[in-house]
C-alpha positions as CSV (number, residue, x, y, z in Angstrom):
1,M,-6.4,-0.1,28.1
2,H,-6.6,3.1,30.2
3,R,-2.9,3.0,30.8
4,L,-2.2,2.5,27.1
5,R,-4.3,5.6,26.3
6,S,-2.1,7.7,28.7
7,L,1.0,6.8,26.8
8,P,2.3,8.7,23.7
9,L,1.4,7.1,20.4
10,M,5.0,6.5,19.4
11,V,5.6,4.5,22.6
12,V,2.5,2.3,22.0
13,L,3.7,1.7,18.4
14,M,7.1,0.7,19.5
15,A,5.7,-1.7,22.1
16,I,3.5,-3.4,19.4
17,G,6.6,-3.7,17.2
18,A,8.7,-5.2,20.0
19,V,6.0,-7.8,20.8
20,A,5.7,-8.7,17.1
21,M,9.4,-9.7,17.2
22,Y,8.4,-12.8,19.3
23,I,6.4,-14.2,16.4
24,P,9.3,-14.9,14.0
25,A,11.3,-15.9,17.1
26,A,8.7,-18.6,17.9
27,H,8.7,-19.7,14.3
28,A,12.4,-20.0,14.1
29,L,12.4,-21.9,17.4
30,A,9.8,-24.3,16.1
31,T,11.9,-25.0,13.0
32,R,15.0,-25.4,15.1
33,Q,16.8,-22.4,13.7
34,H,18.1,-21.1,17.0
35,E,20.6,-18.7,15.4
36,I,17.6,-17.0,13.8
37,A,15.4,-17.1,16.9
38,R,17.9,-15.5,19.2
39,P,18.1,-12.0,17.4
40,F,14.3,-11.7,17.3
41,F,13.8,-12.9,20.9
42,Y,16.6,-10.7,22.3
43,G,15.5,-7.8,20.2
44,G,11.9,-8.0,21.4
45,T,13.0,-8.2,25.0
46,V,15.5,-5.3,24.8
47,F,13.0,-3.1,23.0
48,L,10.2,-3.9,25.4
49,L,12.5,-2.9,28.3
50,L,13.4,0.3,26.5
51,V,9.7,1.1,25.7
52,A,8.8,0.4,29.3
53,M,11.3,3.0,30.6
54,I,10.2,5.6,28.0
55,G,6.6,4.9,28.8
56,I,7.1,5.5,32.6
57,A,8.9,8.7,31.8
58,T,6.2,10.1,29.4
59,A,3.0,8.7,30.8
60,N,0.1,11.0,31.8
61,R,1.3,14.0,29.9
62,P,-1.0,17.0,30.6
63,T,-0.7,18.6,27.2
64,R,-2.2,17.5,23.9
65,P,-0.5,18.3,20.6
66,A,-2.1,20.3,17.8
67,A,-3.3,18.8,14.6
68,Q,0.2,19.2,13.1
69,G,1.5,17.1,16.0
70,H,-0.7,14.2,15.0
71,L,0.7,14.3,11.4
72,G,4.2,14.6,12.8
73,T,3.7,11.5,14.8
74,L,2.6,9.6,11.7
75,V,5.7,10.7,9.8
76,A,7.9,10.0,12.8
77,S,6.6,6.4,12.9
78,Y,8.0,5.8,9.4
79,L,11.3,7.1,10.5
80,V,11.7,5.4,13.9
81,L,9.9,2.0,13.6
82,P,11.8,0.7,10.5
83,L,15.1,1.4,12.4
84,M,13.8,-0.7,15.3
85,F,12.6,-3.5,12.9
86,A,15.9,-3.5,11.1
87,V,17.9,-4.5,14.2
88,P,16.9,-8.2,14.5
89,F,16.8,-8.4,10.7
90,E,20.4,-7.5,10.4
91,Q,21.5,-9.8,13.2
92,A,19.5,-12.7,11.6
93,V,21.0,-12.2,8.2
94,P,24.7,-11.6,8.8
95,S,25.5,-11.1,5.1
96,T,23.5,-7.8,5.0
97,G,24.4,-4.4,6.4
98,F,22.2,-2.2,8.5
99,T,21.4,0.1,5.6
100,D,20.1,-2.8,3.6
101,A,18.1,-4.1,6.5
102,W,16.6,-0.7,7.1
103,F,15.6,-0.3,3.5
104,E,14.0,-3.8,3.6
105,M,12.0,-2.8,6.7
106,I,10.9,0.6,5.5
107,S,9.8,-1.0,2.2
108,S,7.8,-3.6,4.2
109,F,6.3,-1.1,6.6
110,T,5.1,1.2,3.8
111,T,3.6,-1.9,2.1
112,T,5.9,-1.3,-0.9
113,G,7.3,-4.8,-1.0
114,A,10.6,-3.8,-2.7
115,T,13.2,-6.3,-1.7
116,L,17.0,-6.3,-2.1
117,F,17.0,-10.1,-2.1
118,G,15.9,-11.2,-5.5
119,E,16.3,-14.9,-4.8
120,P,13.9,-15.9,-2.0
121,G,16.3,-18.7,-0.8
122,R,18.8,-16.1,0.4
123,L,16.6,-15.3,3.4
124,P,15.6,-17.8,6.1
125,P,11.9,-18.7,6.3
126,S,11.5,-16.8,9.7
127,V,12.9,-13.7,8.1
128,H,10.4,-13.9,5.3
129,L,7.7,-14.2,7.9
130,W,9.1,-11.1,9.6
131,R,9.0,-9.1,6.3
132,A,5.3,-10.1,5.7
133,L,4.4,-9.4,9.3
134,V,5.9,-5.9,9.2
135,G,4.0,-5.3,5.9
136,W,0.8,-6.5,7.5
137,L,1.2,-4.3,10.5
138,G,2.0,-1.4,8.2
139,G,-1.2,-2.0,6.3
140,F,-3.2,-2.0,9.4
141,Y,-1.5,1.1,10.6
142,V,-2.5,2.9,7.4
143,L,-6.1,1.9,7.9
144,V,-6.2,3.1,11.4
145,A,-4.4,6.4,10.7
146,A,-6.8,7.1,7.8
147,V,-9.8,6.9,10.1
148,A,-8.3,8.4,13.2
149,V,-6.1,11.2,11.9
150,L,-6.3,11.8,8.2
151,A,-10.1,11.8,7.8
152,P,-10.8,14.5,10.5
153,L,-8.2,16.7,8.8
154,S,-9.7,16.1,5.3
155,L,-6.6,14.3,4.0
156,G,-6.0,10.9,2.4
157,G,-8.7,11.4,-0.2
158,V,-11.5,12.4,2.2
159,E,-11.1,16.0,1.0
160,V,-12.6,15.0,-2.3
161,I,-15.8,13.9,-0.7
162,S,-16.1,16.5,2.0
163,G,-15.0,19.5,0.0
164,K,-13.2,21.0,3.0
165,V,-9.7,22.5,3.0
166,P,-7.1,19.8,3.2
167,G,-5.2,19.8,6.5
168,R,-7.9,21.6,8.4
169,G,-11.3,19.8,8.3
170,N,-12.5,19.1,11.7
171,A,-9.2,19.6,13.4
172,A,-10.9,20.2,16.8
173,Q,-12.1,16.6,16.7
174,I,-8.5,15.3,17.2
175,T,-7.1,18.2,19.3
176,R,-9.7,18.8,22.0
177,I,-11.8,15.6,22.0
178,A,-9.1,12.9,22.2
179,D,-5.3,12.6,22.0
180,P,-3.6,10.4,19.3
181,S,-3.2,7.3,21.4
182,E,-6.8,7.3,22.5
183,R,-8.2,7.8,19.0
184,M,-5.8,5.3,17.4
185,L,-6.6,2.6,20.0
186,R,-10.3,3.2,19.8
187,H,-10.4,2.8,16.0
188,A,-7.9,0.0,16.1
189,T,-10.2,-2.1,18.2
190,L,-13.0,-1.6,15.6
191,L,-10.9,-2.4,12.6
192,F,-8.6,-5.2,13.9
193,P,-11.3,-8.0,14.2
194,A,-12.2,-7.6,10.5
195,Y,-8.6,-7.1,9.3
196,A,-7.3,-10.1,11.2
197,G,-10.4,-12.2,10.5
198,L,-10.1,-11.7,6.7
199,T,-6.4,-12.5,6.9
200,G,-7.0,-15.7,8.9
201,M,-9.8,-16.7,6.5
202,L,-7.6,-16.2,3.4
203,W,-4.8,-18.1,5.2
204,V,-7.1,-21.2,5.7
205,L,-8.3,-21.0,2.1
206,L,-4.8,-21.0,0.8
207,L,-3.9,-23.9,3.0
208,L,-6.8,-25.8,1.6
209,A,-5.7,-24.9,-1.9
210,G,-2.3,-26.5,-1.4
211,D,0.1,-23.9,-0.1
212,N,2.3,-24.7,2.9
213,G,1.8,-22.9,6.1
214,L,4.5,-20.2,5.7
215,T,3.6,-19.4,2.1
216,A,-0.1,-19.3,2.9
217,I,0.2,-16.9,5.9
218,C,2.7,-14.6,4.1
219,H,0.5,-14.4,1.0
220,A,-2.6,-13.8,3.1
221,M,-0.9,-11.0,5.0
222,S,0.5,-9.5,1.8
223,T,-2.9,-9.5,0.1
224,L,-4.7,-7.7,2.9
225,S,-1.9,-5.2,3.3
226,T,-1.2,-4.9,-0.5
227,S,2.5,-5.3,0.2
228,G,3.1,-8.1,-2.3
229,I,5.7,-9.8,-0.1
230,S,6.2,-13.5,-0.9
231,P,8.6,-16.1,0.6
232,S,8.5,-18.1,-2.6
233,G,9.3,-15.4,-5.2
234,G,5.7,-14.7,-6.0
235,L,2.5,-16.7,-6.6
236,S,4.3,-18.9,-9.2
237,G,6.4,-20.3,-6.3
238,G,3.4,-21.5,-4.4
239,Q,1.5,-24.7,-4.7
240,S,-2.1,-23.4,-4.6
241,G,-2.4,-22.9,-8.3
242,F,-5.5,-21.3,-9.9
243,M,-7.6,-21.7,-6.8
244,G,-5.1,-19.8,-4.7
245,E,-5.0,-17.0,-7.2
246,L,-8.8,-16.9,-7.3
247,M,-9.0,-16.6,-3.5
248,I,-6.4,-13.8,-3.5
249,F,-8.3,-12.1,-6.3
250,I,-11.5,-12.0,-4.3
251,F,-9.8,-10.7,-1.1
252,L,-8.0,-8.0,-3.1
253,F,-11.3,-6.2,-3.5
254,A,-10.9,-5.0,0.1
255,A,-8.4,-2.5,-1.3
256,V,-10.8,-1.2,-3.9
257,S,-13.4,0.3,-1.6
258,R,-13.4,1.0,2.1
259,R,-17.0,-0.2,2.3
260,L,-15.8,-3.8,2.0
261,M,-13.9,-3.5,5.3
262,P,-16.2,-3.6,8.4
263,G,-15.6,-0.7,10.7
264,A,-13.8,1.4,8.0
265,L,-14.2,5.1,7.2
266,M,-17.7,6.0,6.0
267,V,-18.0,9.7,5.1
268,D,-20.8,9.1,2.6
269,R,-22.9,6.4,4.3
270,S,-26.0,7.0,2.1
271,T,-24.3,5.8,-1.1
272,K,-24.8,2.1,-1.8
273,I,-21.9,0.0,-2.7
274,G,-23.2,-0.5,-6.3
275,R,-23.2,3.2,-6.8
276,D,-19.8,3.8,-5.1
277,P,-17.7,5.8,-7.6
278,E,-14.6,3.8,-6.7
279,V,-16.3,0.5,-7.3
280,Q,-17.7,1.7,-10.6
281,L,-14.3,3.0,-11.8
282,A,-12.6,-0.2,-10.7
283,A,-15.2,-2.3,-12.5
284,F,-14.6,-0.3,-15.7
285,L,-10.9,-0.8,-15.4
286,L,-11.3,-4.5,-14.6
287,I,-13.3,-4.9,-17.8
288,G,-11.5,-2.6,-20.1
289,V,-7.8,-3.3,-19.3
290,P,-7.9,-7.1,-19.4
291,L,-9.9,-6.9,-22.6
292,V,-7.2,-4.7,-24.1
293,L,-4.5,-7.0,-22.8
294,F,-6.3,-10.0,-24.2
295,L,-6.7,-8.4,-27.7
296,R,-3.0,-7.5,-27.6
297,H,-2.0,-11.1,-26.9
298,W,-4.6,-12.4,-29.4
299,I,-3.1,-10.2,-32.2
300,G,0.3,-11.5,-31.2
301,A,-1.0,-15.1,-31.2
302,I,-2.2,-14.6,-34.8
303,E,1.4,-13.6,-35.8
304,T,2.8,-16.7,-34.1
305,E,-0.1,-19.0,-35.4
306,E,-1.2,-19.9,-31.9
307,V,-4.7,-18.3,-32.1
308,Q,-6.4,-21.7,-32.1
309,N,-5.0,-22.6,-28.6
310,L,-8.2,-21.8,-26.6
311,G,-6.6,-23.0,-23.3
312,A,-3.7,-20.5,-23.7
313,G,-6.3,-17.8,-24.6
314,G,-8.2,-18.5,-21.4
315,Q,-5.0,-18.3,-19.4
316,A,-4.2,-15.0,-21.1
317,M,-7.6,-13.6,-20.1
318,W,-7.3,-14.7,-16.5
319,G,-3.7,-13.5,-16.3
320,G,-4.7,-10.0,-17.5
321,L,-7.7,-9.9,-15.1
322,F,-5.7,-10.9,-12.0
323,T,-2.7,-8.8,-12.8
324,T,-4.9,-5.8,-13.5
325,L,-6.5,-5.9,-10.1
326,S,-3.2,-6.7,-8.4
327,F,-1.5,-3.6,-9.8
328,L,-4.6,-1.5,-9.4
329,T,-4.5,-2.2,-5.7
330,T,-0.7,-1.6,-5.7
331,T,-0.1,-5.2,-4.5
332,G,2.1,-6.3,-7.3
333,F,1.4,-10.1,-7.4
334,E,1.9,-11.6,-10.8
335,S,-0.5,-14.3,-12.0
336,R,1.0,-17.6,-13.2
337,S,-1.0,-17.2,-16.4
338,W,0.7,-13.9,-17.0
339,A,3.9,-15.6,-18.2
340,S,1.8,-18.1,-20.1
341,S,0.0,-15.4,-22.0
342,Q,3.3,-13.9,-23.0
343,D,4.5,-17.3,-24.3
344,W,1.2,-17.6,-26.2
345,S,1.5,-14.3,-28.0
346,G,5.3,-13.8,-28.0
347,L,4.9,-10.3,-26.8
348,G,6.6,-8.7,-23.8
349,T,5.1,-7.1,-20.7
350,P,3.0,-4.0,-21.3
351,G,4.9,-2.0,-18.8
352,L,3.1,1.3,-19.5
353,I,-0.3,-0.2,-18.6
354,L,1.0,-1.6,-15.3
355,L,2.6,1.8,-14.5
356,G,-0.7,3.5,-15.2
357,L,-2.7,1.1,-13.0
358,A,-0.3,1.6,-10.1
359,I,-0.6,5.4,-10.4
360,V,-4.4,5.2,-10.4
361,G,-4.2,3.1,-7.2
362,G,-7.0,1.7,-5.0
363,G,-9.7,3.1,-2.8
364,V,-9.6,5.9,-0.2
365,A,-9.0,4.8,3.4
366,T,-7.7,1.4,2.2
367,T,-4.2,-0.1,2.3
368,A,-3.7,0.6,-1.4
369,G,-1.4,3.4,-2.6
370,G,-1.4,5.6,-5.7
371,V,-3.4,8.6,-6.6
372,K,-6.6,6.8,-5.5
373,L,-9.7,5.9,-7.5
374,L,-11.9,8.6,-6.0
375,R,-9.6,11.4,-7.1
376,V,-9.4,10.0,-10.7
377,Y,-13.2,9.7,-10.7
378,A,-13.6,13.3,-9.5
379,L,-11.4,14.5,-12.4
380,Y,-13.3,12.4,-14.8
381,R,-16.7,13.8,-13.7
382,H,-15.3,17.3,-13.9
383,A,-14.0,16.8,-17.4
384,E,-17.4,15.2,-18.4
385,R,-19.3,18.3,-17.1
386,E,-16.9,20.7,-18.8
387,L,-17.5,18.9,-22.2
388,E,-21.3,19.1,-21.5
389,R,-21.0,22.9,-21.0
390,I,-19.1,23.3,-24.3
391,V,-22.0,21.5,-26.1
392,H,-24.8,23.0,-24.0
393,P,-23.6,26.2,-22.3
394,S,-26.9,26.8,-20.5
395,S,-27.2,23.3,-19.1
396,I,-27.3,22.7,-15.3
397,G,-25.4,19.8,-13.7
398,G,-27.7,17.7,-11.6
399,K,-27.5,14.5,-9.4
400,G,-27.6,16.4,-6.1
401,P,-25.3,18.4,-3.9
402,V,-22.8,15.5,-3.3
403,A,-22.2,15.1,-7.1
404,R,-21.8,18.9,-7.5
405,R,-19.4,19.1,-4.7
406,L,-17.4,16.2,-6.2
407,R,-17.3,17.9,-9.6
408,R,-16.3,21.3,-8.1
409,E,-14.3,21.4,-4.9
410,G,-13.5,17.6,-5.1
411,A,-12.1,17.9,-8.6
412,Y,-10.2,21.0,-7.7
413,V,-8.4,19.3,-4.8
414,A,-7.9,16.1,-6.8
415,W,-6.2,18.2,-9.5
416,I,-3.9,19.8,-7.0
417,F,-2.9,16.4,-5.6
418,F,-2.4,15.0,-9.1
419,M,0.0,17.9,-9.9
420,L,1.8,17.4,-6.7
421,F,2.1,13.7,-7.4
422,A,3.5,14.4,-10.9
423,F,5.9,17.0,-9.5
424,S,7.1,14.4,-7.0
425,I,7.7,11.9,-9.8
426,A,9.8,14.5,-11.6
427,V,11.8,15.5,-8.5
428,V,12.5,11.9,-7.3
429,T,13.4,10.8,-10.9
430,A,15.8,13.7,-11.2
431,A,17.4,12.8,-7.8
432,L,17.8,9.1,-8.8
433,T,19.4,10.1,-12.1
434,L,22.0,12.1,-10.2
435,T,23.1,8.9,-8.5
436,G,24.0,7.4,-11.9
437,L,20.8,5.7,-13.0
438,Q,19.5,6.0,-16.5
439,F,16.2,7.9,-17.0
440,E,13.9,5.0,-17.7
441,P,15.0,2.8,-14.7
442,A,14.9,5.9,-12.5
443,M,11.4,6.8,-13.6
444,V,10.2,3.2,-13.1
445,L,11.7,3.0,-9.6
446,T,10.2,6.4,-8.7
447,I,6.7,5.3,-9.7
448,A,7.2,2.0,-7.9
449,A,8.2,3.8,-4.7
450,L,5.6,6.6,-4.8
451,T,2.8,4.2,-5.5
452,T,4.1,1.6,-3.0
453,T,4.3,-1.0,-5.7
454,G,7.7,-2.5,-5.4
455,P,7.3,-5.4,-7.9
456,L,6.9,-2.8,-10.7
457,A,10.7,-2.6,-11.0
458,A,10.8,-6.2,-12.2
459,M,7.7,-6.2,-14.4
460,A,7.3,-2.8,-16.0
461,V,10.4,-3.0,-18.2
462,E,11.8,-5.7,-20.5
463,T,15.0,-6.0,-18.5
464,P,14.0,-6.4,-14.8
465,I,15.5,-3.7,-12.5
466,G,16.9,-5.1,-9.2
467,W,16.6,-2.9,-6.1
468,Q,19.8,-4.4,-4.9
469,E,21.6,-2.6,-7.7
470,L,21.0,0.8,-6.1
471,D,23.8,2.4,-4.2
472,A,23.4,3.9,-0.7
473,A,22.3,7.3,-1.9
474,A,19.7,5.9,-4.3
475,K,18.3,3.6,-1.6
476,L,17.9,6.6,0.7
477,I,16.1,8.6,-2.0
478,A,13.8,5.6,-2.8
479,A,13.0,5.1,0.9
480,A,12.1,8.7,1.2
481,A,9.8,8.4,-1.8
482,M,8.1,5.4,-0.2
483,V,7.3,7.3,2.9
484,L,6.1,10.3,0.8
485,G,3.9,8.0,-1.3
486,R,2.5,6.3,1.8
487,M,1.8,9.5,3.7
488,E,0.8,11.5,0.6
489,T,2.0,14.9,-0.5
490,L,-0.9,16.9,0.9
491,A,-0.4,15.5,4.4
492,I,3.3,16.4,4.3
493,L,2.4,19.9,3.1
494,A,-0.2,20.2,5.8
495,L,2.5,19.3,8.3
496,L,5.0,21.8,7.1
497,A,2.9,24.8,6.1
498,P,1.4,27.2,8.6
499,A,-2.4,27.4,8.8
500,S,-2.4,30.8,7.0
501,W,-0.8,29.2,4.0
502,R,-3.5,26.6,3.6
503,R,-6.5,29.1,3.3
């Protein structure tokens, strides 16, 4: 462990990625697909040798980078690691080029789950396992980075609670106390048992529910990482049925609040989970949105004279509830009952609602993307207070210093982030339209990339949009948007802007 701490963080990440290649190699060997096992085995071996040479040359560096160096390392990991992950992917799937393999890997590592292979049968089972594994590692990397790097710099949503300037915070905590490798490894050892344990628990539950081994482990890893990657084309392709969806539904709550993940970031430890703003807002959405969706389908069922079908009505309610939580956590799994509810009512997919849920996103310091529940809650509390002041100008806002800080400094920073997010949507949408896409598909793909919810492309519009239809330039833009959405705009600005610009 001491030797690992002396290595640069990028070297450690590359070593972990190289070791991970042996897992699909072993799976392919066990299933007697030697032509698939060889690229992953050789790739892992070659990259381990390369990492060893780089590690020897860069070990025991006397200097420690500044806070911007830590953020630069996080951004560089999304540029370097997908290139490494794409090498065995391209060799294992000869029909694809390196650009497509790189897009597939950057989509998996950012937990977006956008795939260029619409038919799951086009990829070997071991390659599906590799996609899910990369997404799982990417989700764990997000958790560790949020605690070890982003939180001390008041980024990633922590700035809403702390009220400190984004990009500064307690910068001395990560520049003079410990270097990136030491901090990341220390927090990784705290988070990994819970992250891996929950994944293993869900895997076993899905096996008991009826899924085969590959489908169960891929869906388990995709649920905890909120990547939405599936080897069977979604939950409808599995065999676990309603019980499998129920298990996934329960475990998706880990992406609603960081309090449900042992060892996770706790800035406001005094707040009980029942009074957590993220949990309260998520509960409101989980009650309100499925009810609206059910009423929508019920009205449609009246028009088609299917309102007396209580079984279809119950399926519609469950489909709305599961899909709401799935897209709120930016996972993108579709319930089997979602299609049944559409058949019951004869209505299409409410794409605008799904887009809105993905934009809201999940909890701070979780694997979910989007704007984040805490930022939306801060804006809501600020708007509520402003309306109170209009009615009662002399009133005083109470509920303690934490609530006041959330309504003032927290809402101010949340509004800045929301404007930056909206500006990013406009810029990326305009860039995609320049590649030849129409406005509506470009906007849907942009929101799917920035919120790291790849399945939105197929569900938010009446005619599904295939990521494979994009040309090379559009894929490059979408990949950049995925990294931007995963890292968040404030972190990128904190990396690029001098300290004097952030006062």
